[in-house]
N, C-alpha and C positions, 0 to 999 in steps of 0.2 A: 683535431683542428690543425690546419696547415696554412701558414701565411704564404702568399704567392709572390713575394718579392717587395721591391720598393714601390710605394704608391705615389708619394710626392715628397719633395723637400721644400721647406719654407724658410726664407731668409729675410734680412732687413735691408732696406735701401733708404738713404736720406734724400734721394732725388729720383722720383718716379719717372720724370720725363726722360732723363738720360738712361735710366734703367730700361725703360720701354724701347728706346732707340737701340741699346746694346743687344737686347735679347731678340728683337724682331728684325732690325736692319742688318746687324752684324752677324748674329748667330742664326738668323733665318727661322726662328721659332714663331709660332702663332700665339697672339694674345687671345686666349679662348674665354676669358672671363675678366671683366673689369667690375669689381665689387668693392665691398668695404670689409674691414676687420669686424667681424660680428661681435667681438668683445669690446671694441672701441671704434664706433662707427664714424668718427671724424677722420679716420685713417683709411686710405685705399688699401685694397688687397688685389694684387695683379697676378694672374695665372698664365704662364707660358707653357705650351705643350706642342704636340704634333697637330696634324690637320684637323683632328676630330676630338681632341682632348682625351685620348686613350689613357686609362689608369697606368701609371708607371712611366709616363712621359712628361710629367708636370713639375716644373720649378715655379714656386710662388714667392712673391715678395710683399711684405708689409711696408708701407710707405711711412717712415717716421722722420720727418725733415730735421728734427733736432738731434738725431742720433750722432754720437761722437765716433771716433775711430775705434777699431777693434784692436785689442791687445791679445794676440793668440796665446793659448795655453791649454791646460787639461780641462776635462769635463766639457768637451766641445765636439762638434761635428766639423772636422778640420779640412775636409775636402769632399766635393761632390763631382761625380763623373757623369758624362753624357756619352751615349753610344753612337758610333759610326760603323759602317759596314765593312770597310776595307782599309788597307794600309795607304792606298792612293788618297783616301780622304784626308789623312793626316798631312800629307804634302800640300794638298789644296788648302787646308786650314792654316798651315804655316805661312803660306803666301798671303792669305786673306788677313791673318792677324798682323803681318808686317805692313800690309796696305793700310790698315786702320789704326796702326799704332797700339795694338793690344799686346801687353807683356806676355811672353810665353817662354817655355823651356824648349828642350830638345826632345826628339822622339826617343823614348826609353821603353824597355821591356819591364813589365810589372806583372808578376804572377803568371808568366807565360803569354801575356798580351802586350801589344804595342800601345803606348799611351803618349799623350802630349798635355802637359800642364799649361794653364793660362790663368789670367786674372781679368776681372772687369775693372771699370774705372774706380770702384770703391774697394778693391782688393779682395773681392770674393775669390776664394781658393777653389778653382775649377779644373777639370781634366776632361780630355777626350780619350775614349778607350775603344779599341777595335773589338767588335763583337762578331764572331763568326756565324751567329745565328743558331747555334746548337742549344741554346737555353730558352729563356723567356722571349716571346715573339717581339719582332720589331714593331714600333709604331708606324704611322702613315706620314711620310714627309709632307711638309707644308710647301707645296709647289709654287705658291705665289710670292715666295721670298726670292731674293737674288742669290740663291745658292743652288747649284745643280743637284738634282734629286739623288744622284748616285753618291754624293758626298754629304748629304744632309744629316743632321742629328735625328736619330730614330728612337730616342727615349733616354731615360735616366740609366746610368750605370750604378756602380757601388758607391756607398758612402764610407768615409773613414772616420772612425770614432777615436779620439785621443783622450786617454784617461791616465790617472796617476798609477793605478794598479788595475790590471786587466782581469783578475780572477773572478771578481763578483759580476762584472759585466758579461764575461764569457759564460758564466753559469746561467745568467738570465737569458742570454741568446739561445743556449742549447736546452737547458732544463725547463724553461718556462715558455719561450717563444717557438721552440721546435727547430731552430737552425741546426745544421750539422757543421762541425769544424772540418774543413776539407784541405787545409794546408797552411803554409806560412811562407814569408819571404823576409830577407834581412832588412832591418831598419837602416836608413841612411845616416843615423846619428850614432856615433861611436859609443859603445858601452850600453846601448839600449837593446832590449829583447827583440826577437823577430816579431813582425807584424802578423797577427793571426787572421785567417780568412774563414768566414762562416757563410753558409749558403742555405737557401730555402727555395721552395717552389720548384720550377723547372731548371733552376740554376742559371749559370752565365752571369755576366756583370750586373744585370738587372735584379738578380736574386742574392746579391752579396753584401755583407758588411765586413769591412776591414778594421781590425781592432789594434790600435797602437798604444803601447805603454810608454809614457814619458815621465820619468821620475825627476827630470831636471827642470820642469816648467811649473810656473804658478798657475792657478785657475785662470781660464780665459776671462777677459773683460769684454763682453760682447758690445758691438756697435754696428755701424753701417758695414755691410758686406758679410756679417757673421750669419751663421745658420741658427735659426730658432728651434726647429725640430725636424725629425724625419718620420714619415708615416709609412707603415707597411700594409700591404694589400690583404683584405679579407674578402673572399670571393662571394660569399652568400650571406644574406640576412640571418639565416639560421645559425651559422657559426658566429656571426657578430653578437647575437643575443646571448651567447654563452661566455664570451670573452671577459666581460666585466666581472662576473661572479668568480670566474677562474683566476683572474689577476688578484682579486681581493682575497681569495682563499690562499694565495701564495704570498700574502703579506704586503701587497702594494696598495697605496692610496691612489684612487683613480678619479677621473673627472665624472665618472658615470657615463651613461650613453648620451652623446651630444649629437643632435640632428643639425648638420651644416647645410641641409637641403640638397646640395649636389653630391653629398656622401654622408654617411653616418660615421661618427668618430668616438674613440675612447682615448684619453690621454693619461700617461703616467710617467714617472721618472725612474730610471734605473739607478742602481746604487751609487754611481759616480755623478748623478745629477743631470744626465742628458735626458731631454724630453723626447719620449717616444709617443707615437700615435698609431692606432690601428684604425684603418679606414676602409669602408666598403667600396667596391668597384662601381656600384650603382647608387643612384640613378644616372649620374653623369652631368656634364655641363650643358647638354642640349635639352635639358628638361624644361627650361624657360626661355630659350632662344633658338631660332632656326640655325642649323649647322652653318649655313652660308653667311650668317651675320654674327657669329660668336664674337664676343669681346668688343663690339662696336659701341654699345651703350652701357650705362651704369645698370648693372643687374643687382637686384635685391631679392633675397628670399621672401616668401610670403609673410613671415612674421615681422619683417622690417618694412614691408611695403607701405603700411599706414603712416610711417614716419619719413617717407621719401622726401618731402619738401624740407623738413628739418635737417635731414642727413645731407641732401644736396647743398643746402645753404652753408653747412659746416665744412664742406670739402673745397679745397682750392682747385681752380681749373687746371686741367692737364693738357699739355701740348702734345696730344697723341693723334696721329693720323689714322684714319680708318683703313 
């Protein structure tokens, strides 16, 4: 069994309206699904991706209005990257971030690639990374946004995991999930170990996990802007059906097989407490809406549809333009 890279990353927002504005108007991504948290249906779950919701392009947010601030620390997913195609794109984004007042860093080389860090209005720790196209395929840019196609975000890049000790997480990535350690690069924090880089699938940023050991930090206290979990891609239902037993045979407590309707999922925590998900590529976000109108209406999976009136009554209105 071989995981194919990052499937999606899910985070927390305390303001879904501003979150939607940031990801669609400023970042130029498409809202491909407006749904609810299936485990807490009074909360929205918003999915931003490429033009068609390609697996591996999807950043999602749970809307939790009462979420407090995040106190960064270990046992966390401390950075999420988005792929762009060329160095010129980074210069475009610097100008765009300055136009919209988005906090950002300088262009820096990271593991042989040019990157640009930035934050949203809630402090989500994000990054653009130049992907030369030699690994996992690009997504399809959303051309109806106010971002030139040649500079558009074309999918998720790597995630950085920050842990107290990296040995057990490293072992899970390689011995259990089948990643390969392909290198490392120096930490920016004096006295800390090098950050390890693991790869799966066809490689490239969309197939990578970067593992940072920080012995100087307390556990993260998550809140708005923090990442809830990272999901990895399972290409076929046949492989998916084997993963749950395989994980349990390796000593992990799992959620069991969970049908999210747009994909099937299995959840488990690695030894440092970070929540991992394994998700199928199929059936995808167009299973209940036409491609041309993805994300325009509240979408509920069939098992929640009988409760639509009750669910809609519990949700606050969103100031989201179609």
